[in-house]
N, C-alpha and C positions, 0 to 999 in steps of 0.2 A: 504493500500500500504506500509506503514512503516513496518508493521509486516512481509510482504513478503520480504522486503529488509533485515531485521534482520535475517530471516530464511536462506536466501541464503548466508549470510556472515558467518554463523556458519561453523566451520571446524570440521570434524570428524577425529579422529586419533586413532591409536592402540598403546597400551603400554604393554610391556611384562615383568613381573618379572620372570627372568630365575634363577632357583635355581640349585645348585650342592653342594654335600657334598665334602669339601676340607680340607686339612690339614693346620692348623695355629699354630703358637707358643702357647704353653699352657699358661694360665693365672697364673702367679706365685703368684698373690695376693690371689688366691683361696686356698692357703695352699700347693701348690706343692713345694715351695721353689725355690730360685734362684740358679744359677750355682755358684759353689765355684770359688774363684780366681785361675786362671791358669787352670781351667777345659777346656779341648779342645774337649770334647764330643759335638756333635751337640745338640742344644737346644731341649727340649722335645716338641713334637707336639701332637695335638689332632684334630680329625675330627669335623668340625662344618659346619652348613648350611651357604652357601654363595650365594650372589645375584650379578648379573652382572650389572655394572653401568658404564656410561661414563661421563666425566667431561666437563661441558659447558665452551667454550672458549669465548663466546660472551654474551652480555646482552640480555634479562633480566636474573638476578641471575647468572652472570658469576662466575665460580669457584665452583658452587654447582654440585651435582651429580644427574644424571638423569637415568631413565630406558630407554632402547632402544625402539624406536617407531617413528611414524611419520604419515603424512597425509594418509588417505584412498584415493586411486585412484578411478576414476569413473568406471574403467573396472575391479575392483577386489572386492571380498568379504572380510570380516574382517579376517578370518583365513589366507587367502592368503596374505593379507597385513601384518599381524603379522610375518609370516615366511619370507616374503621379507625384512622387516625392520631388522630382526635379521641377515639375510645373508648379506645385503648391508652395514649396519651401524656398526656391531660389528663382522662380519664374523663368526657367529655361525650358522651352518647348521645341526648339529646333535642334534636334540631335540626329545627325545623319547616320550614325552607327552606334548600336548598343549591343553589347554581348556580355554574357556572364563570365566572370573572371575566376573566382575561387570562392570557397566557403571558409570562413574564419570562425572557429568553434572552441577555442581555448576556454576552459571553464572560468578563468579569471581575467578575461580580456577587458571586461568593464566591471565596475563595482555594482553591487546590488543584485537583482534577479539576473539569472544567466541569460545572455543574449547570443544568439548565433546569427552571424551576418553573411548574407550572400552578396558578394561584391561584384560590381559591374565596371566595365570600361565603356565610357561614352565619348564620342568625338563630335566636335562642333566645327563647322567650316570657318575658314579665315574671314569670310565676309559677314558672319553673324555678329550682332552686337546686342545681346539681350539686356533688357533693363533689370538691374540687380537690386535686391533689397539693400538697405544701409549696412546690414551686418555681413554682407557677402561681397567677396572680391576675388579677382584672379591673382594667383601667386606663381612665381617662377618655380618650376619643379626642381630646378638645380639649387634653389635656396629657399626651402620650405620654412615657414614659421614654426613655432612650437605646436605640435600636432596633438590632438585628443586621442587617448587610448592607443589602439593599434592602427589608426588611420594613416600614419606615415608609411607603415609596412604595406598597406593596401595600395598606396600611390606607387611605391617601388614595384610591386607586382604588375600594376597596370602599365607602367612605363616599360618594363621588360617585355610584356606581351605586345605592346604597340611596336616596339623596335624590332621584335622578331617578325611580326606580320608585315612590316614594311618591306622586308626582304623577299618574302615568298607569296604575298598576295597583293591585291590592288587597293588595300585599305586606305591609301592616301587620298582616295576620292572623297572621303568624309572630312578631310582637313583642308582641302583646296577649294578655291572658287570654281564655278562652273566652267569658266574659260580662264586661261592662264598662260604666261610665258614660261619657258624652261628655267629662267633665273628665279622666278617666284616659286616654282615647284621645288627647285633645288634648296631654297631657303627653308621651305617646309620640311623637307627630308632632313636637312642638317639640324634643324631645331628639334625634331622628334627623335632622331637617332642619337644626338649628342656629339656628333663628330662631322667633319667636313666630307662631302662627296663631290666628285667631279661632274660638272654639268653635262659635258659631252658623253661621258660614260653612262650617266643616268638616262639621258635621252635615248641612247642606243639600246640599253637594256629594256626600258619601258616600251619602246617601239617594237622591238623584237618579240616581246611578250604580248603585244597588242593591248597594252594597258591604256595608252594615250593615242589620240588621233589628231592630226593637224586640221584646223578649221578652214585654212586658206586665207585667214585674215592676218594682219600684222598689228602690233601695238604701236601706239604713238611714240615717236622718238624721244629719248630722254634729253636732259640738259646738255649732255656731252655730244649729242647728235649720233652719227653712226648709222649702221644698217638697222632698219626696224626689225624688231624681234618677232618671230612667228608665234601665233597664238594656237594653243592646243585645248583639247577637252578630253575627258575620260571616255573610254569606249563603253564602260558599264557603270551603272549607278548602284550596283549591289556587290557584296563581297564575293570574290572568287580566288582560288589558288592559281597562281601563275607559274610557279616553279617551286615545288615543295622542298628542293634541296639547295635553293639559292641563298646567298648572303651578300648584302651590299657592304663592300669594304670601304674603310676610310681612304680618302685621297692621299696618295703617297706624297 
């Protein structure tokens, strides 16, 4: 009988690590150099992988940062719960890809009644700009704030899953705009993978796997002029395996 009581007191929740590639101020310590005194130019920015977090206002662990999520209702499945939590708690409704990541079930992962978390990976395209509540913001995955409970571990698992799938699937469609240049797509891959990749090699690999298709259009020339860049789109709007044994290597 005691075992049955423990079983019914267990709470099942969904947690979602929502990633988007966003612009952040460049890290001057990495050799970019700081702005000179009196320089009125906007600070240099670079695209990095970001995760959506909300700050806890109540105990336990008040002031730490959490992934969006909450209890699974009796009348919904896990996918429905994850999407509902994103819409209700952080007002994010445009998620181009959502997949279950793992189950976190350590008995002491949170204080109080036992909670089992089904974690998800969610991807938001570069062009989306959801209106966020005051307690919610995007944070660089490479420099997370103090995280609640085991939520930092969930982010690490989600980042590893995304990096792996960028090599052998077309999952980048969920991070990119509908139409893009190869330089923009390369920035997305570099941000998500955490290392530099070569634009020419990336174009060759994705074209050979039929992941991207030229639109026949060109982008407007930049400030430096030069040859207009070709515009591409993704061949599919759903996830598929392109080469199950492939790996995108860092640029030498």
